[in-house]
N, C-alpha and C positions, 0 to 999 in steps of 0.2 A: 527573400528574407527568411522565409520558413526553412529553406534548405540550409542557409547559413547558420541559423540558430540550432537546427538539429545536428548539423555537422560539428559545431562547437561543443554541444552537449555530448555527442558521441566521442569526440577526442578527449574530453575531460574524463569520461568514464573509462576509456581505454588507458589513459595515463594513470588513473587511480588503480586500476587492475594490475598494470605492470609494476607500479610502485609497491603494492602489497605483495605481489609475487616475489620481487627482488628482496624485499625486506624479510619475507618468510624464508627464502633460500639462505640469506645471510644469517638469520637466526638459527636455522638448522645446522649450518656449517659450524657456527660458534659452539652450539650445544654438543655436536659430535666430537669436536676437538676437546671439549671439556671432559666428556665421558671417556674418551680414549686416555686422557691424562689420569683420570680417576682409576681406570683399570691398571695402568702402569704403576701408579702409586701403591695399589694393593699388591701387585706382584713383587714390588720392591720390599714392601713390609713383610711379605711371606719369606723372602730370601733372608732378610735380617733376622726373622724369627728362627729359622733353622740354623743360621750362623751362630746366633747367640746360644742356641741349644747345644750345638757341638762344642762351642768354646767352653760352656759351663761344664760339660762332661769331661772335656780335656783338662780343665782346671782342677776338677775334683780328683782326677787320677794322677795329677802331677805332683812329684816329690822333689822339692828344691835341694840342691847340693851346694855345700859351701866350698868355694874355690879360693885358695890363698896363694900368696907368693907370686902375684902377677906384677910384672914390671909396668912402668909408665907407658910403654908402647904396646902392652898386651891388650887383649879385648876385655870388655866388661863381663862381669860374672853372669849377667842375664842371658848373654848370647851363649855362654857355655852351658848354662842350664837348659836353654832352649834346645841346644844340640843334644843334651842328654835326653830331654823329652822327645826329641825327634827320634832318638834311638828307641825309645819305648813305643812310639806310635807307628813308626814306619819300619817294617821288617827289612826293607832294602838298605836302610841306613843304620840299622842296629849295630852292625859291626863297627861302623865309623864312630858311633857314640861310645861303644864299649872301649874301643881303642883309646879314645881321647881320655876317658875316665881312668882307665888303667895306667895310662902314662902320665896322669895328672895334668892333662892339657899341655902338651909339649909347647914350651915357650917359643919355639921356632915356627909353630904352625902359622901359615899365612892368613891374612884377613880374607882373602878370596875364598878359601876353603870354608871358613866360618859362615860367610854370607851365602855360599852355595848350599850349605846345610840348612840354614834358616829358610831359604827360598823353597827347597824341597819339602820342608815341613809345612809351610803355608800352602803350597800347591796341593799337598796331600789332604790338608784340612779342607780346602775349598772343594776338592773332588768328592770328599765324603758328604759335604753340604749339598752339592749338586745331585749326588745319588739319592740322598734323603728326600730332596724336593721331587725328583722324578718318581721315586718309589712310594713315598708316603704322603706327599702334599695333598693329593686328591682324596685321601682317606679322611682328612679333617672335614668337619661340617662346614658348610658354606657360611653359616652364621658366625663361626669363629674366624674363618678366612676373610670375610667381609663384614666386620662388625658394623651395625647400623649407625652408631654414633660417629665412628671414624669415616664411614661412607658419606654421611651427611656433611661432615666438615670438608671432606675432599671436594664434594660436588660444589659446595658454596664457594670455596677458594678458587676452583678452576673456572666456574662461571664468572666470578668477579674478574679474574685475570683476562677473560675474553670480553669484558665490558657488559655483562648481563647481571644487573642488580635487580632481581625479581624473585618472588616466592616460587617454590617448587615442591613437588611431592614425588616420592620414589618408592620402588619395590624391587626386591631380588626374587627372581623366578627360577624354579627348578627346570631341568630339561623336559619334564613331563607337563609343563605349563602350570603346575601348582606354585604357590607363592611361599617362599621361605619366610618373608616378613614384608609388611607394607607400612607406610606412614598412615596416620589416621584419616587424612583427607584424600588419599590416593583413589582416584576414580579410574576404573578399568572395565573393559568389555572383554568379550571372548577373544578378540584378536588384538586387544590393546591398541585400538585405533587412536591416533593422536599422541602416542607415547614415543619417546626417543629411547632406543635400546643400544646396549653395548655388551658384548660378550666378555665375561670375566674369566680370567685364567685360561686364555685360549691355548696355552702350551701344555695343558694337562694331557697325559698320554691316552686316557680312556675315551676321550672325545665327547664326554657328557658335559657340556658347557652350561653353566648358569648364566643368566643375563640380568643386567641392571636396567630397569625401565624408569624413565623420568618423565613426569608431566608438569605443565606450567598452567595453573588456573587462570592467570592474567595474561596469557599469550595474546588473546584477541585485543586486549587493551594496548599491549605493547605494539602490535602491528597497526592498530588504529591511530596511535600517536604519531605515526609517520605520515599520515594523510589528512589529519584533522585541519591542517592549514589550507587544504584544498576545498573544504566544505563550504566556506563562505562564497567562493566564486561559483561553485556548483549550485548553491542555493540561489544566488542572484541570477544565474543563467536560467534556472528553472522558473523564477519569477518573470524574467523577460519573455520566456516562451509562453507562459500562462497569459501574460498581458497581451502578447501578440495574438494568441488564439482568441482571446476575448475581443480584441479589436476587430479581427476578421469577422467574428460572429456578429458583432455590433454593426459592422458595415453592411452585412447582408440583411440584417433586420431593418436598418435604415433604408436600404434600397427597396425592400418589400413595402415598408411603410410609405415611402415616397410614391410607389406605384398605386397603393391603395388610396392615398390622398388625391392623386391625379384622377383616379377613377371616380372618387367622390365628387371632385370639382366638376368633372365632365357630366356626371349624372345630375348634380345640383343645377348646373347651368341649363341643362335641357328641361328639367322640371320647372324651373323658374321662367324659362323663355316662353313656354306655351301660355300660361295665364297672363303674363305681361303682354304678349302679342294680342291676346283676345281683348284685354282691357284697352289696349291702345287702339284696336280696331273699333271698339264700341265708342270710345271717346271721339274718334273721327266721325262716326255716324251722328253723334250728338251735335257736332259742329255743322252738320249738313242741315240747311234750312228746311229741306223737304222732310227730313226725319222729325224735326221739331213740330211740323204741322200734322204729323201722323201719330196719334196716341198709341197705336199698336206698335209701331216701330220704336217709338220712344220707350215704351214699356219693355220691349225686347232688348234694347240696348242696355237699359237699366238692369234687367235680369242677368245679362251676360256679365256686366261689371260686378254685380253682387256675387254671382256664383264663382267667378274667377278670383275675386278677392278672397272669398272663403277658402278656395283651393290654395291660393298662395299663402294665406295665413296658416293653413294646416301644414304645409310643407315647412314653413318657418318654425312652427311649433315643434315639429319632429327634430329639427336641428337643435333647437333650444333644449329639448329634452336630453339630448346627448351632452350638451355643454354643461348641464347640471349634474352629470353623472356622479361626480365626487362629492356633491353636497346635497344629493336628493334626500338623504335620511333626515336632514334638518328641515326640509320643506314638506315632508310627508305628514299627513294627518291620519294616523291609524285609528280605526274605529270598528265597531261591530257591524259586519256586512253579511248579508245573505248571498252567498256565492251563486246559488241557483237563480235568484231573482235578477242578479246582474247579467248572468249568462242568457237568461230568457229575454231580457231587454235588448241585449246586443244582437241576438239571433233575429228578433223581430225587425230590428233596424236593417240588418244585413240581408234579409230575405229577398228584397226587391233586386239587390245587386246580383245575387246568385241566379235568380230567375231570369235576369236579363240575358244571361249566357245559356239559358235552357237547363239550368241545374237545379238541385234541391239541397236543402239544408235541414238536418234533423237534430233535435235536441232530446237526449235521453237522460233526464235528470232523476237519478235513482237514489240520491243520498238521503239518509234519514236525518242527518245533522249537518246542514250546509253553512253554519255560522263560523266565520273566520275573522281575524283581526288584521285588516288591510286598509290601505288608502283606496277609497272607492273609485276615484278618478283614474289613478294609475292601474288599478285592477281591471277597470273597464277597457283601458287602452291596451292592456296585455291581451285580453280576449279578442279585441278588435284587430290587433296586429296579426294574430295567428290566423284568424279567418281571412283577413285581407291577403296574406301570403298564399293561402290555399287557392284563392281565386287567381292571383297573379301567376302562379306556377301550375296552372291547370293544363291538361292535355287538349290538343286541338281535335283529336279524333273521337273523344267521348264527352258527354255532358258532365260537368263537375258535380260531385256528390260529397257533401260535407256532413260529418257526424260529430257532434259534441256531446260528451257524456260526463256524468258526475256520479261518484259512489263513495261509500265509506268502507275502506278495507279493514279498519279497526275503529276503536272508540276515540282515537286521538287524531285522525287525519282524514282529509278528503282528497280524492284523486280526480282530476279533471283531464280529459283527453280530447284532443282536436285531431280528427282523422280525415284525410282526403284521398282522392284517387288521381292525384296529379302526376307530374313528371318524375317525382322522386329526387333523392339526393345521393350522390356517389359516396362510397364508404370513406374515401380520403377527405371529402369535404364535410362529412358529418360531424367530426370533432372540432371543426373550425367555425361552424355557422353562428356560434354565439359570440364571436369576436367582433369588435367594433370595426366598421367599414368593410367587413368581409362580405362578398357576394358570391353566390355559387354560380360558376360557369359563365354567367352573363355579366360579369363585373364591369366590362368596358363597352357593353352594347346597350342599346336603348329600346330593344324589343320588350324588355321588362324594366319598368321604371323603379327607381328607389335609390337610397343612399347607402345601403348596407348597414343601417342603424336599427331596424325594427327588431330583429331577434336579439341583438346585443342589449337593447332596452328591455325586452321581455325578461332576459336572463338576469339583468341587474335588479329589476323590480321583484321578481320571485325570490331572489336571494335576500333582499331587504325584508321580505315578508317571512323570513326564516323557512322558506320552502325550497324545493328542488325542481328542476325541469330537465328532461332528457328527450332525445329524439330517436325515433326508429324509422328507417326508410329503406325502400328498395327501388332502384331505378326502373321507371316505367310502370310502377304499380301504386305509388303514392307514399305519403309520409304520415307519421303519427307523433304528436307532441304530447308528453305526459307530464302534468303538473301535480306535485304533491304539496299540500299546505297543511299546517297544524290547525286543528280546530280551536275555537275560543271556548275555554272552560270557565 
């Protein structure tokens, strides 16, 4: 499924890229066609300019002659006068014109001769125009040859003829890369990147060609308009991929949670099985008539039942503590508590348990101001759980040594540390030890009893007391838990 989703996403991206590329190519072809037409229109305008100029000069030098006595089949007077003018302008045909004038336009002259004379005149006139364009056109300033108003109109018309109805900016550039003129919003760089260029008057003999550069501020919007219909499908595909990824992550989390809960049930079963077996055995002893006759055995059975019942009740209490995790703040009774006094009381109670394993416990209470605002019962449980863990995770090759200290790093806080010389905690486990049901290394073994709730409970309580707790440890050398609580002012 992951491969299918990624493949679909890849195909959509490739389709969008190809569509944008094709759209850009089509846009470029349309612009280049338009600019070529603009250049052709400017060359045609220049040809008309020189033609009008020569015609005006010829018209100023022309003297009309009155021709009379033409028959109905004779030629109009304007042809005759044109022939006369032909004689004036074209030396090769001057003799023909003079002859016609001197003879009064012989009435027998054929129409073919008159037309031939007019053709030779027009050809001569066009030759002069071409020579003027070749010799003098490039001498005109480019601002006259390509007037900005006329260029703008040509560009607009040609773009619309090619289906491009969009704003544009343009500039005319000299061969030395300087600009003859630009529109106000024309954006250019050293190499005019992003501009479409067209050489103007490419037939100039000197080879110094000016160029017309055109840019389109809304080109990206134009290209985007061709693919915007694909965006919803791309968006939904992305959502599908995100949901699928989240589903996979959730599945792994559920798998991990299931393993942790199975671990918890296995440990809880073992923890409950031992006291229940002891109570059951003591009950059987009480049913034995011989035990009933012996006060010592009766007392022993009663003691076993009492101790194991307390043990069972303690285990149930630990589970209930975690079940109250989300509503503990409502059940807590915050009050003024002397932290050092609570620590001293727990240490005295715990001393016998430590000495049972040949170890020692030391309290170094050096705080000047130990008054905090906590729930005394839960704060006592916090200290007890940390000391209990120190004994559980002791090393077999050395006697356990526990050190608990308190001090005031400043006027607003008290710092309590619980340090041991136990087996330590691996770096990868150190940041998970405060998670509910998490147990370090021995999660599914019963050499160390527990539910994986103790440190989660400690972290929860310290947080509710507006404090912080962190752990420092090194495998094989021991662990240190550091609690920081605000002082009651």
